HTML snippet that shows the backbone in 3Dmol.js (N, CA, C, O; Angstrom):
<script src="https://3Dmol.org/build/3Dmol-min.js"></script>
<div id="view" style="width:600px;height:400px;position:relative"></div>
<script>
const pdb = `
ATOM      1  N   UNK A   1      -2.761 -19.205   8.268  1.00  0.00           N
ATOM      2  CA  UNK A   1      -3.144 -18.610   7.876  1.00  0.00           C
ATOM      3  C   UNK A   1      -3.489 -17.787   6.488  1.00  0.00           C
ATOM      4  O   UNK A   1      -4.488 -18.004   5.801  1.00  0.00           O
ATOM      5  N   UNK A   2      -2.501 -16.823   6.211  1.00  0.00           N
ATOM      6  CA  UNK A   2      -2.358 -16.433   5.898  1.00  0.00           C
ATOM      7  C   UNK A   2      -1.956 -16.531   4.467  1.00  0.00           C
ATOM      8  O   UNK A   2      -2.196 -15.901   3.437  1.00  0.00           O
ATOM      9  N   UNK A   3      -1.107 -17.775   4.878  1.00  0.00           N
ATOM     10  CA  UNK A   3      -0.295 -18.595   3.122  1.00  0.00           C
ATOM     11  C   UNK A   3      -2.164 -18.685   2.370  1.00  0.00           C
ATOM     12  O   UNK A   3      -2.170 -18.845   1.150  1.00  0.00           O
ATOM     13  N   UNK A   4      -2.849 -18.639   2.699  1.00  0.00           N
ATOM     14  CA  UNK A   4      -4.350 -19.333   2.723  1.00  0.00           C
ATOM     15  C   UNK A   4      -4.579 -17.994   1.229  1.00  0.00           C
ATOM     16  O   UNK A   4      -5.262 -18.581   0.389  1.00  0.00           O
ATOM     17  N   UNK A   5      -4.450 -17.425   1.025  1.00  0.00           N
ATOM     18  CA  UNK A   5      -4.089 -15.694   0.775  1.00  0.00           C
ATOM     19  C   UNK A   5      -3.438 -15.023   0.196  1.00  0.00           C
ATOM     20  O   UNK A   5      -3.544 -13.804   0.060  1.00  0.00           O
ATOM     21  N   UNK A   6      -2.618 -15.773  -0.259  1.00  0.00           N
ATOM     22  CA  UNK A   6      -1.369 -15.000  -0.963  1.00  0.00           C
ATOM     23  C   UNK A   6      -1.510 -14.219  -1.987  1.00  0.00           C
ATOM     24  O   UNK A   6      -2.408 -14.653  -2.708  1.00  0.00           O
ATOM     25  N   UNK A   7      -1.055 -13.298  -2.375  1.00  0.00           N
ATOM     26  CA  UNK A   7      -1.493 -12.574  -3.893  1.00  0.00           C
ATOM     27  C   UNK A   7      -0.196 -12.312  -4.338  1.00  0.00           C
ATOM     28  O   UNK A   7      -0.019 -11.211  -4.860  1.00  0.00           O
ATOM     29  N   UNK A   8       0.974 -13.258  -4.227  1.00  0.00           N
ATOM     30  CA  UNK A   8       1.920 -13.252  -4.776  1.00  0.00           C
ATOM     31  C   UNK A   8       1.890 -12.808  -6.383  1.00  0.00           C
ATOM     32  O   UNK A   8       0.970 -13.338  -7.006  1.00  0.00           O
ATOM     33  N   UNK A   9       2.529 -12.147  -6.955  1.00  0.00           N
ATOM     34  CA  UNK A   9       2.481 -11.660  -8.178  1.00  0.00           C
ATOM     35  C   UNK A   9       1.466 -10.728  -8.928  1.00  0.00           C
ATOM     36  O   UNK A   9       1.381 -10.522 -10.139  1.00  0.00           O
ATOM     37  N   UNK A  10       0.529 -10.089  -7.638  1.00  0.00           N
ATOM     38  CA  UNK A  10      -0.736  -9.611  -7.804  1.00  0.00           C
ATOM     39  C   UNK A  10      -0.216  -7.971  -7.366  1.00  0.00           C
ATOM     40  O   UNK A  10       0.569  -7.739  -6.446  1.00  0.00           O
ATOM     41  N   UNK A  11      -1.004  -6.671  -8.468  1.00  0.00           N
ATOM     42  CA  UNK A  11      -0.947  -5.583  -7.975  1.00  0.00           C
ATOM     43  C   UNK A  11      -2.430  -5.236  -7.362  1.00  0.00           C
ATOM     44  O   UNK A  11      -3.591  -5.461  -7.706  1.00  0.00           O
ATOM     45  N   UNK A  12      -1.696  -4.485  -6.134  1.00  0.00           N
ATOM     46  CA  UNK A  12      -3.021  -3.890  -4.815  1.00  0.00           C
ATOM     47  C   UNK A  12      -2.883  -2.469  -5.373  1.00  0.00           C
ATOM     48  O   UNK A  12      -1.734  -2.211  -5.732  1.00  0.00           O
ATOM     49  N   UNK A  13      -3.762  -1.505  -5.529  1.00  0.00           N
ATOM     50  CA  UNK A  13      -4.051  -0.087  -5.287  1.00  0.00           C
ATOM     51  C   UNK A  13      -5.254   0.175  -4.154  1.00  0.00           C
ATOM     52  O   UNK A  13      -6.394  -0.212  -3.899  1.00  0.00           O
ATOM     53  N   UNK A  14      -4.455   0.894  -3.757  1.00  0.00           N
ATOM     54  CA  UNK A  14      -5.265   1.563  -2.576  1.00  0.00           C
ATOM     55  C   UNK A  14      -5.447   3.143  -2.230  1.00  0.00           C
ATOM     56  O   UNK A  14      -4.709   4.071  -1.899  1.00  0.00           O
ATOM     57  N   UNK A  15      -6.682   2.965  -2.458  1.00  0.00           N
ATOM     58  CA  UNK A  15      -6.939   4.939  -2.381  1.00  0.00           C
ATOM     59  C   UNK A  15      -6.447   5.085  -0.836  1.00  0.00           C
ATOM     60  O   UNK A  15      -5.732   4.173  -0.420  1.00  0.00           O
ATOM     61  N   UNK A  16      -6.741   6.071  -0.015  1.00  0.00           N
ATOM     62  CA  UNK A  16      -6.140   6.653   1.172  1.00  0.00           C
ATOM     63  C   UNK A  16      -5.676   5.989   1.549  1.00  0.00           C
ATOM     64  O   UNK A  16      -6.216   5.492   2.537  1.00  0.00           O
ATOM     65  N   UNK A  17      -4.227   5.371   1.094  1.00  0.00           N
ATOM     66  CA  UNK A  17      -3.181   4.670   1.277  1.00  0.00           C
ATOM     67  C   UNK A  17      -2.362   5.335   2.473  1.00  0.00           C
ATOM     68  O   UNK A  17      -1.638   4.685   3.226  1.00  0.00           O
ATOM     69  N   UNK A  18      -2.538   6.529   2.543  1.00  0.00           N
ATOM     70  CA  UNK A  18      -1.249   7.538   3.600  1.00  0.00           C
ATOM     71  C   UNK A  18      -1.234   6.678   4.706  1.00  0.00           C
ATOM     72  O   UNK A  18      -0.215   6.061   5.017  1.00  0.00           O
ATOM     73  N   UNK A  19      -2.654   6.558   5.539  1.00  0.00           N
ATOM     74  CA  UNK A  19      -2.475   7.094   7.659  1.00  0.00           C
ATOM     75  C   UNK A  19      -4.330   5.659   6.998  1.00  0.00           C
ATOM     76  O   UNK A  19      -4.732   5.126   5.964  1.00  0.00           O
ATOM     77  N   UNK A  20      -4.698   5.738   8.331  1.00  0.00           N
ATOM     78  CA  UNK A  20      -5.752   4.719   8.964  1.00  0.00           C
ATOM     79  C   UNK A  20      -6.215   3.419   8.358  1.00  0.00           C
ATOM     80  O   UNK A  20      -5.457   2.449   8.383  1.00  0.00           O
ATOM     81  N   UNK A  21      -7.230   3.353   7.897  1.00  0.00           N
ATOM     82  CA  UNK A  21      -7.369   2.134   7.056  1.00  0.00           C
ATOM     83  C   UNK A  21      -6.891   1.739   6.310  1.00  0.00           C
ATOM     84  O   UNK A  21      -6.626   0.538   6.257  1.00  0.00           O
ATOM     85  N   UNK A  22      -6.509   2.778   5.217  1.00  0.00           N
ATOM     86  CA  UNK A  22      -6.282   2.700   4.314  1.00  0.00           C
ATOM     87  C   UNK A  22      -4.896   1.493   4.407  1.00  0.00           C
ATOM     88  O   UNK A  22      -4.746   0.336   4.014  1.00  0.00           O
ATOM     89  N   UNK A  23      -3.988   2.556   5.198  1.00  0.00           N
ATOM     90  CA  UNK A  23      -2.572   2.121   5.367  1.00  0.00           C
ATOM     91  C   UNK A  23      -2.607   0.727   6.429  1.00  0.00           C
ATOM     92  O   UNK A  23      -1.726  -0.110   6.624  1.00  0.00           O
ATOM     93  N   UNK A  24      -3.670   0.817   6.884  1.00  0.00           N
ATOM     94  CA  UNK A  24      -3.908  -0.730   7.439  1.00  0.00           C
ATOM     95  C   UNK A  24      -3.882  -1.580   6.274  1.00  0.00           C
ATOM     96  O   UNK A  24      -2.792  -2.126   6.104  1.00  0.00           O
ATOM     97  N   UNK A  25      -4.453  -1.751   5.730  1.00  0.00           N
ATOM     98  CA  UNK A  25      -5.374  -2.619   4.319  1.00  0.00           C
ATOM     99  C   UNK A  25      -4.021  -2.679   3.413  1.00  0.00           C
ATOM    100  O   UNK A  25      -3.494  -3.791   3.436  1.00  0.00           O
ATOM    101  N   UNK A  26      -3.234  -1.518   2.473  1.00  0.00           N
ATOM    102  CA  UNK A  26      -2.247  -1.635   2.134  1.00  0.00           C
ATOM    103  C   UNK A  26      -0.935  -2.186   3.127  1.00  0.00           C
ATOM    104  O   UNK A  26       0.144  -2.345   2.555  1.00  0.00           O
ATOM    105  N   UNK A  27      -1.021  -2.475   4.599  1.00  0.00           N
ATOM    106  CA  UNK A  27       0.323  -3.080   4.874  1.00  0.00           C
ATOM    107  C   UNK A  27      -0.347  -5.164   4.697  1.00  0.00           C
ATOM    108  O   UNK A  27       0.071  -6.039   3.939  1.00  0.00           O
ATOM    109  N   UNK A  28      -1.038  -5.198   5.358  1.00  0.00           N
ATOM    110  CA  UNK A  28      -2.086  -6.371   4.697  1.00  0.00           C
ATOM    111  C   UNK A  28      -1.899  -6.637   3.895  1.00  0.00           C
ATOM    112  O   UNK A  28      -1.062  -7.526   4.049  1.00  0.00           O
ATOM    113  N   UNK A  29      -2.144  -6.477   2.583  1.00  0.00           N
ATOM    114  CA  UNK A  29      -1.934  -6.885   0.816  1.00  0.00           C
ATOM    115  C   UNK A  29      -0.552  -7.331   0.880  1.00  0.00           C
ATOM    116  O   UNK A  29      -0.160  -8.428   0.482  1.00  0.00           O
ATOM    117  N   UNK A  30       0.548  -5.931   1.684  1.00  0.00           N
ATOM    118  CA  UNK A  30       1.683  -5.900   1.119  1.00  0.00           C
ATOM    119  C   UNK A  30       2.396  -7.766   2.169  1.00  0.00           C
ATOM    120  O   UNK A  30       3.258  -8.643   2.110  1.00  0.00           O
ATOM    121  N   UNK A  31       1.654  -7.474   2.666  1.00  0.00           N
ATOM    122  CA  UNK A  31       2.471  -9.076   3.745  1.00  0.00           C
ATOM    123  C   UNK A  31       1.857 -10.285   3.724  1.00  0.00           C
ATOM    124  O   UNK A  31       2.075 -11.254   4.450  1.00  0.00           O
ATOM    125  N   UNK A  32       0.835 -10.125   2.575  1.00  0.00           N
ATOM    126  CA  UNK A  32       0.651 -11.251   1.777  1.00  0.00           C
ATOM    127  C   UNK A  32       1.292 -11.308   0.088  1.00  0.00           C
ATOM    128  O   UNK A  32       0.755 -12.109  -0.676  1.00  0.00           O
ATOM    129  N   UNK A  33       2.202 -10.616  -0.322  1.00  0.00           N
ATOM    130  CA  UNK A  33       2.911 -10.432  -1.156  1.00  0.00           C
ATOM    131  C   UNK A  33       2.650  -9.988  -2.348  1.00  0.00           C
ATOM    132  O   UNK A  33       2.980 -10.400  -3.459  1.00  0.00           O
ATOM    133  N   UNK A  34       1.942  -8.990  -1.961  1.00  0.00           N
ATOM    134  CA  UNK A  34       1.162  -7.626  -3.561  1.00  0.00           C
ATOM    135  C   UNK A  34       1.834  -7.000  -2.928  1.00  0.00           C
ATOM    136  O   UNK A  34       1.932  -6.779  -1.721  1.00  0.00           O
ATOM    137  N   UNK A  35       2.491  -6.595  -4.072  1.00  0.00           N
ATOM    138  CA  UNK A  35       3.286  -5.474  -4.951  1.00  0.00           C
ATOM    139  C   UNK A  35       1.417  -4.126  -4.891  1.00  0.00           C
ATOM    140  O   UNK A  35       0.376  -4.030  -5.541  1.00  0.00           O
ATOM    141  N   UNK A  36       2.237  -3.233  -3.371  1.00  0.00           N
ATOM    142  CA  UNK A  36       0.678  -2.337  -3.688  1.00  0.00           C
ATOM    143  C   UNK A  36       1.458  -0.441  -4.390  1.00  0.00           C
ATOM    144  O   UNK A  36       2.580   0.045  -4.534  1.00  0.00           O
ATOM    145  N   UNK A  37       0.561  -0.162  -4.533  1.00  0.00           N
ATOM    146  CA  UNK A  37       0.089   1.358  -4.940  1.00  0.00           C
ATOM    147  C   UNK A  37      -0.299   2.315  -4.148  1.00  0.00           C
ATOM    148  O   UNK A  37      -1.316   2.579  -4.788  1.00  0.00           O
ATOM    149  N   UNK A  38      -0.335   3.282  -3.009  1.00  0.00           N
ATOM    150  CA  UNK A  38      -0.723   3.818  -2.533  1.00  0.00           C
ATOM    151  C   UNK A  38      -1.721   5.246  -2.917  1.00  0.00           C
ATOM    152  O   UNK A  38      -1.200   6.359  -2.980  1.00  0.00           O
ATOM    153  N   UNK A  39      -2.663   5.110  -3.068  1.00  0.00           N
ATOM    154  CA  UNK A  39      -2.966   6.075  -3.966  1.00  0.00           C
ATOM    155  C   UNK A  39      -3.363   7.776  -2.132  1.00  0.00           C
ATOM    156  O   UNK A  39      -3.755   7.730  -0.966  1.00  0.00           O
ATOM    157  N   UNK A  40      -2.987   8.663  -2.933  1.00  0.00           N
ATOM    158  CA  UNK A  40      -3.468  10.053  -2.229  1.00  0.00           C
ATOM    159  C   UNK A  40      -3.215  11.465  -2.311  1.00  0.00           C
ATOM    160  O   UNK A  40      -2.273  11.854  -3.001  1.00  0.00           O
ATOM    161  N   UNK A  41      -3.953  12.290  -1.680  1.00  0.00           N
ATOM    162  CA  UNK A  41      -3.821  13.495  -1.677  1.00  0.00           C
ATOM    163  C   UNK A  41      -2.593  14.589  -1.676  1.00  0.00           C
ATOM    164  O   UNK A  41      -2.150  15.573  -2.268  1.00  0.00           O
ATOM    165  N   UNK A  42      -2.392  13.788  -0.692  1.00  0.00           N
ATOM    166  CA  UNK A  42      -0.285  14.411  -0.339  1.00  0.00           C
ATOM    167  C   UNK A  42       0.207  13.975  -0.693  1.00  0.00           C
ATOM    168  O   UNK A  42      -0.020  12.840  -0.273  1.00  0.00           O
ATOM    169  N   UNK A  43       1.340  13.926  -1.692  1.00  0.00           N
ATOM    170  CA  UNK A  43       2.855  13.237  -2.018  1.00  0.00           C
ATOM    171  C   UNK A  43       3.650  12.543  -0.658  1.00  0.00           C
ATOM    172  O   UNK A  43       3.792  11.445  -0.119  1.00  0.00           O
ATOM    173  N   UNK A  44       4.045  13.903  -0.505  1.00  0.00           N
ATOM    174  CA  UNK A  44       4.702  13.402   1.092  1.00  0.00           C
ATOM    175  C   UNK A  44       4.572  12.137   1.954  1.00  0.00           C
ATOM    176  O   UNK A  44       5.329  11.192   2.176  1.00  0.00           O
ATOM    177  N   UNK A  45       2.753  12.623   2.547  1.00  0.00           N
ATOM    178  CA  UNK A  45       2.451  11.259   3.743  1.00  0.00           C
ATOM    179  C   UNK A  45       2.393  10.142   2.570  1.00  0.00           C
ATOM    180  O   UNK A  45       2.736   9.031   2.976  1.00  0.00           O
ATOM    181  N   UNK A  46       2.067  10.193   1.333  1.00  0.00           N
ATOM    182  CA  UNK A  46       1.833   8.968   0.793  1.00  0.00           C
ATOM    183  C   UNK A  46       3.642   7.865   0.370  1.00  0.00           C
ATOM    184  O   UNK A  46       4.091   6.735   0.183  1.00  0.00           O
ATOM    185  N   UNK A  47       3.942   9.111   0.438  1.00  0.00           N
ATOM    186  CA  UNK A  47       5.400   8.227  -0.022  1.00  0.00           C
ATOM    187  C   UNK A  47       6.430   7.936   1.196  1.00  0.00           C
ATOM    188  O   UNK A  47       7.568   7.489   1.051  1.00  0.00           O
ATOM    189  N   UNK A  48       5.630   8.377   2.783  1.00  0.00           N
ATOM    190  CA  UNK A  48       6.312   8.241   3.723  1.00  0.00           C
ATOM    191  C   UNK A  48       5.780   6.513   3.968  1.00  0.00           C
ATOM    192  O   UNK A  48       6.391   5.448   4.066  1.00  0.00           O
ATOM    193  N   UNK A  49       4.670   6.816   3.992  1.00  0.00           N
ATOM    194  CA  UNK A  49       4.117   5.598   4.432  1.00  0.00           C
ATOM    195  C   UNK A  49       4.285   4.113   3.153  1.00  0.00           C
ATOM    196  O   UNK A  49       4.539   3.024   3.669  1.00  0.00           O
ATOM    197  N   UNK A  50       4.179   4.141   2.040  1.00  0.00           N
ATOM    198  CA  UNK A  50       4.781   3.447   1.198  1.00  0.00           C
ATOM    199  C   UNK A  50       6.303   2.096   1.527  1.00  0.00           C
ATOM    200  O   UNK A  50       6.549   0.890   1.507  1.00  0.00           O
ATOM    201  N   UNK A  51       7.026   3.684   1.849  1.00  0.00           N
ATOM    202  CA  UNK A  51       8.812   3.320   2.303  1.00  0.00           C
ATOM    203  C   UNK A  51       8.487   2.805   3.769  1.00  0.00           C
ATOM    204  O   UNK A  51       9.111   1.772   4.012  1.00  0.00           O
ATOM    205  N   UNK A  52       7.820   3.165   4.634  1.00  0.00           N
ATOM    206  CA  UNK A  52       7.317   2.025   6.157  1.00  0.00           C
ATOM    207  C   UNK A  52       6.991   0.840   5.534  1.00  0.00           C
ATOM    208  O   UNK A  52       7.799  -0.005   5.921  1.00  0.00           O
ATOM    209  N   UNK A  53       6.150   0.334   4.706  1.00  0.00           N
ATOM    210  CA  UNK A  53       5.273  -0.492   4.447  1.00  0.00           C
ATOM    211  C   UNK A  53       6.206  -1.523   3.715  1.00  0.00           C
ATOM    212  O   UNK A  53       6.114  -2.747   3.815  1.00  0.00           O
ATOM    213  N   UNK A  54       7.057  -0.876   3.013  1.00  0.00           N
ATOM    214  CA  UNK A  54       8.176  -1.374   2.284  1.00  0.00           C
ATOM    215  C   UNK A  54       9.307  -2.229   2.735  1.00  0.00           C
ATOM    216  O   UNK A  54       9.740  -3.263   2.227  1.00  0.00           O
ATOM    217  N   UNK A  55       9.837  -1.345   4.182  1.00  0.00           N
ATOM    218  CA  UNK A  55      10.816  -1.700   4.854  1.00  0.00           C
ATOM    219  C   UNK A  55      10.185  -2.780   5.973  1.00  0.00           C
ATOM    220  O   UNK A  55      10.981  -3.340   6.727  1.00  0.00           O
ATOM    221  N   UNK A  56       8.905  -3.037   6.066  1.00  0.00           N
ATOM    222  CA  UNK A  56       8.162  -3.735   7.171  1.00  0.00           C
ATOM    223  C   UNK A  56       7.983  -5.624   5.925  1.00  0.00           C
ATOM    224  O   UNK A  56       8.229  -6.790   6.234  1.00  0.00           O
ATOM    225  N   UNK A  57       7.491  -5.034   4.655  1.00  0.00           N
ATOM    226  CA  UNK A  57       7.369  -6.007   4.222  1.00  0.00           C
ATOM    227  C   UNK A  57       8.555  -6.565   3.359  1.00  0.00           C
ATOM    228  O   UNK A  57       8.350  -7.777   3.293  1.00  0.00           O
ATOM    229  N   UNK A  58      10.069  -6.158   2.442  1.00  0.00           N
ATOM    230  CA  UNK A  58      10.505  -6.400   1.749  1.00  0.00           C
ATOM    231  C   UNK A  58       9.567  -6.325   0.249  1.00  0.00           C
ATOM    232  O   UNK A  58       9.904  -6.910  -0.780  1.00  0.00           O
ATOM    233  N   UNK A  59       8.505  -5.591   0.375  1.00  0.00           N
ATOM    234  CA  UNK A  59       7.852  -6.040  -1.128  1.00  0.00           C
ATOM    235  C   UNK A  59       7.994  -5.039  -1.124  1.00  0.00           C
ATOM    236  O   UNK A  59       8.522  -4.373  -0.233  1.00  0.00           O
ATOM    237  N   UNK A  60       7.362  -4.524  -2.563  1.00  0.00           N
ATOM    238  CA  UNK A  60       6.983  -2.759  -3.490  1.00  0.00           C
ATOM    239  C   UNK A  60       6.307  -2.402  -3.294  1.00  0.00           C
ATOM    240  O   UNK A  60       5.174  -2.693  -3.679  1.00  0.00           O
ATOM    241  N   UNK A  61       6.640  -1.558  -2.573  1.00  0.00           N
ATOM    242  CA  UNK A  61       5.607  -0.386  -2.272  1.00  0.00           C
ATOM    243  C   UNK A  61       5.533   0.891  -2.799  1.00  0.00           C
ATOM    244  O   UNK A  61       6.510   1.464  -2.319  1.00  0.00           O
ATOM    245  N   UNK A  62       4.618   2.082  -3.889  1.00  0.00           N
ATOM    246  CA  UNK A  62       4.983   2.902  -4.461  1.00  0.00           C
ATOM    247  C   UNK A  62       3.531   3.721  -3.817  1.00  0.00           C
ATOM    248  O   UNK A  62       2.484   3.218  -3.410  1.00  0.00           O
ATOM    249  N   UNK A  63       3.999   5.354  -3.924  1.00  0.00           N
ATOM    250  CA  UNK A  63       3.181   5.948  -3.197  1.00  0.00           C
ATOM    251  C   UNK A  63       2.973   7.012  -4.586  1.00  0.00           C
ATOM    252  O   UNK A  63       3.877   7.224  -5.395  1.00  0.00           O
ATOM    253  N   UNK A  64       1.597   7.617  -4.667  1.00  0.00           N
ATOM    254  CA  UNK A  64       1.228   8.508  -5.706  1.00  0.00           C
ATOM    255  C   UNK A  64       0.087   9.093  -5.705  1.00  0.00           C
ATOM    256  O   UNK A  64      -1.056   8.644  -5.780  1.00  0.00           O
ATOM    257  N   UNK A  65       0.566  10.317  -5.600  1.00  0.00           N
ATOM    258  CA  UNK A  65      -0.434  11.520  -5.017  1.00  0.00           C
ATOM    259  C   UNK A  65      -1.422  11.525  -6.326  1.00  0.00           C
ATOM    260  O   UNK A  65      -1.080  11.169  -7.454  1.00  0.00           O
ATOM    261  N   UNK A  66      -2.860  12.057  -5.900  1.00  0.00           N
ATOM    262  CA  UNK A  66      -3.965  11.761  -6.614  1.00  0.00           C
ATOM    263  C   UNK A  66      -5.471  11.728  -5.388  1.00  0.00           C
ATOM    264  O   UNK A  66      -5.784  11.192  -4.325  1.00  0.00           O
ATOM    265  N   UNK A  67      -6.129  12.839  -6.569  1.00  0.00           N
ATOM    266  CA  UNK A  67      -7.283  13.283  -5.515  1.00  0.00           C
ATOM    267  C   UNK A  67      -8.700  12.503  -6.671  1.00  0.00           C
ATOM    268  O   UNK A  67      -9.304  12.983  -7.631  1.00  0.00           O
ATOM    269  N   UNK A  68      -8.779  11.226  -6.023  1.00  0.00           N
ATOM    270  CA  UNK A  68     -10.042  10.084  -6.880  1.00  0.00           C
ATOM    271  C   UNK A  68     -11.180  10.676  -6.062  1.00  0.00           C
ATOM    272  O   UNK A  68     -11.902   9.766  -5.653  1.00  0.00           O
ATOM    273  N   UNK A  69     -11.619  11.953  -5.657  1.00  0.00           N
ATOM    274  CA  UNK A  69     -12.588  13.237  -5.896  1.00  0.00           C
ATOM    275  C   UNK A  69     -13.236  13.290  -6.979  1.00  0.00           C
ATOM    276  O   UNK A  69     -14.399  13.160  -7.360  1.00  0.00           O
ATOM    277  N   UNK A  70     -11.761  13.614  -7.590  1.00  0.00           N
ATOM    278  CA  UNK A  70     -12.165  14.323  -8.987  1.00  0.00           C
ATOM    279  C   UNK A  70     -11.871  14.001 -10.346  1.00  0.00           C
ATOM    280  O   UNK A  70     -12.301  14.709 -11.255  1.00  0.00           O
TER     281      UNK A  70
END
`;
const viewer = $3Dmol.createViewer("view");
viewer.addModel(pdb, "pdb");
viewer.setStyle({}, {cartoon: {color: "spectrum"}});
viewer.zoomTo();
viewer.render();
</script>
């Protein structure tokens, strides 16, 4: 089923990507082939989540600190 939704060559930006639903969605997007950019308020947690997703999927995953509420 995942082959039907391939995202190779696409970039996905996920806000709140360091934990919870955001992290789960980022993992799913990376598993589908997307280069994934995680955005969260705390850089350390975001970079750790990005490294974990990259290790699990072999896809490029970046973590950036940003506050989307401002």
